[in-house]
N, C-alpha and C positions, 0 to 999 in steps of 0.2 A: 756429342752435343745432345742436350736433353730435349729440345723441341717443345718445351712448355712455355708458351708465350703468355697465356692468360691464366694466372693462378688466383684470381679473385674468388672468394668463397661463393659457392652456389647453393641455392635452395634444393632440397631433396625433390620437391615437386617439379623442378625443371628437368629431372631425369625420368619422370614417370613414363612408362612405356606399356603398351598393350599388344597382345597378339591373340588372334581368335581363329579357330578352325571348326569345321564340322567333321566329326569323326566318321571313319568308314570301316568296313569289315577287315580290310588289310591290316588295321592297327590293333585288332582284338585277339584275345585268346579264344579257345573253343567255347567258352562260356558267355561270350558276348561282351566281356569287359575289356576296356582298352588297356594294353600293356603299360605297366608303370614306366618302362623305359621310354615309351612314346611321350608320356607326360613329362618325364625328366628332360628329354631332349628339347621339348617346347619351353620348359621352364628355363633351361640354360640359354636358349636363344633370346627369350624375353629379358632375362637378367642381364645378358651381355649387351642388349640394346640400351638398357638404362645406364650401364657402365660406359658404353660408347658415348652416349649423350653427355654424361657428366665429364668425361675426360676430354671431350672434343676431338677424339680420334687421334691418329688415323687408324689404330688397331687396338683391340683388347683380346686377352686370352683368358680362358677359365683356369682358375687356380684350385677351386673346390666347389662342390655342391654340398652344403652343410645342413644337417638337421632337417631334411625334407620329410614331411609326414603326409601320408595318404589318409584322408579322412573318410571318404566314400568312393565307391567305384564310379567310373565313367563308362557309359554304355555306347554301343555303336549307334550312330545317328544323332548323338547329342552335340550341341554347340559347346565348345570349350573356350573359355576366355582366361587369359593370364594377364596379371597386372604386376609390374615390378617398379621398384623405386630404390634409389641409393639410400642406405641407412648408416653407412660408416665409410670413412675415407682415411687411409693411411698415407704413406708417402707416394707409393705407386699403385697401391691396391684399393679396391672398392668392394664393399659388401652391398648386395641388393636383396631386399625382401621380395619374394615372389609368391603371390597368392593365385590359386587356381580355382575357377568356378566352372560349373557345368549346368546346362539346362536342356531339358527335353524340348524337342521341336513341337511336340503336341501339347505340352503344358508348360508354357514359358514361366519359369520361376527359378532363377539362378540359385544354386546352392554351392557353398564352399566345399571343395573336394580335396584340397591339398594346399600346403604352404611350406616354405623353407627359405633358405638363403643360398645365394651364389656369391662366390668371391672371384673377382676378376682383376687382372693386372693390365694397366695401360701400357701400350708399347709405341715406340717411335716407328717411323716408316722402315727403319733398319732392324726392327724386331727387338730393340733394347728397351728395358723398363723406363717409363716416362713418369716424371712427377706430375701429380694431378692436384687440382684446386681442392681446398678444404670444403667440408660441408658446412653450410651456414646454419646456425642455430639461433632462433629468435624467440621461441616460446618455451613454456614449461614442458610441453609434450616433446619438443625437440630435445630438451635436456634429458628427459627420461629415455628417449630413443638413443641418444648418444651414450648414456651410461650403460644401457643394456647391450649396445653394440660393442662397447669396449670390453665388457665381460665375455661376450661371445668370441671376440678376437683373441683375448687372453687364453681362453679355453682351446681355441684352434691351435694357437702357437704351442701350448703345452702338449697337446696331442701330437703335433708334428715333431716336437723335440723327442717325445717318448718313442715315436715310431722310428726315429733315426738311430736309436740305441740298439 
């Protein structure tokens, strides 16, 4: 059984999620910059939360972290905030854009330090893929978002097919 009871289209903004932490020395390399893996873990958690909200649960799993770029380093003691929102929905999968910002605790001025996409699959309580509601598009910006997301999804599928050979 699919377990998808409400498949009415949903706005991307309904999935918007945030996560914030203050970095500490245990997360840094010897030069005082936070490890990229720490940022990626946080990005995955924030993206998964957006997917969870869009799918309505009960579970999601990560299928890919795609095209993540680090723009600037994050330093020990800085506040890091991640913001994610669903940008594409397939039958059981969802893509979330994840933006990462950092700010010094002594000079509050958030700066963008990274961004990328996470792809998640909705699961039933039994761990089987679950159909999810489509993404609602109402504006020209939504239409542009959808077109760009379809292109990213096509590129991901082509890479996956090439890797299987």
